[in-house]
C-alpha positions as CSV (number, residue, x, y, z in Angstrom):
1,M,12.1,36.8,45.7
2,M,13.1,36.4,42.0
3,K,12.9,33.0,40.3
4,D,16.4,31.6,39.5
5,Y,16.4,30.4,35.9
6,R,20.0,29.2,36.0
7,S,19.0,25.8,37.3
8,N,16.5,25.1,34.5
9,R,17.6,23.0,31.6
10,M,17.8,24.8,28.3
11,A,18.0,23.5,24.7
12,T,21.6,24.2,23.6
13,A,23.8,22.9,20.8
14,E,25.7,20.7,23.3
15,G,22.4,19.4,24.7
16,L,21.3,18.3,21.2
17,G,24.5,16.4,20.6
18,N,26.0,18.6,17.9
19,A,29.4,18.8,19.6
20,R,29.6,15.1,20.2
21,G,28.6,14.4,16.5
22,A,31.3,16.8,15.3
23,F,33.9,15.3,17.5
24,E,33.1,11.7,16.5
25,E,33.2,12.7,12.8
26,A,36.6,14.3,13.2
27,A,38.0,11.4,15.4
28,S,36.9,8.8,12.9
29,G,39.2,10.3,10.3
30,L,42.1,10.3,12.8
31,V,41.6,6.7,13.8
32,S,41.6,5.4,10.2
33,S,44.9,7.3,9.5
34,Q,46.6,5.9,12.5
35,R,46.4,2.3,11.4
36,S,49.6,2.6,9.3
37,P,52.4,0.5,10.8
38,L,55.0,3.0,9.5
39,L,53.2,5.9,11.1
40,R,53.0,4.1,14.4
41,R,56.7,3.2,14.4
42,V,57.7,6.8,13.6
43,A,55.4,8.2,16.3
44,R,56.8,5.8,18.9
45,R,60.4,6.8,18.0
46,F,59.7,10.6,18.4
47,A,57.1,10.6,21.2
48,A,59.4,9.6,24.2
49,P,62.2,12.2,23.4
50,M,59.7,14.9,22.8
51,A,57.9,14.2,26.1
52,M,61.2,14.1,28.0
53,D,62.2,17.4,26.5
54,S,58.9,19.0,27.4
55,A,59.0,17.6,31.0
56,G,62.6,18.7,31.4
57,F,61.9,22.3,30.2
58,W,58.9,22.5,32.5
59,L,61.0,21.3,35.5
60,L,63.8,23.7,34.7
61,W,61.4,26.5,34.2
62,H,59.9,26.0,37.6
63,L,63.1,25.4,39.5
64,E,64.7,28.5,38.1
65,G,61.8,30.8,38.7
66,G,60.2,31.4,35.3
67,F,61.2,34.3,33.1
68,D,63.3,36.0,35.7
69,G,65.4,32.9,36.6
70,L,66.1,31.9,33.0
71,L,67.3,35.3,31.8
């Protein structure tokens, strides 16, 4: 019987924390830019209508049967 190497841990970029470090570096820039009160007010004004439009389209898409139903 052959030895199964899939269960052995391997040193990967993810295992070394490279992905987490890159994510935290990118996220730190986003967090600092979101502190603007004006940006927060604008985002709140547009977030709800955009979410409702997306949910409405998704519902209509599925109720009508996808491409064939909307044509």
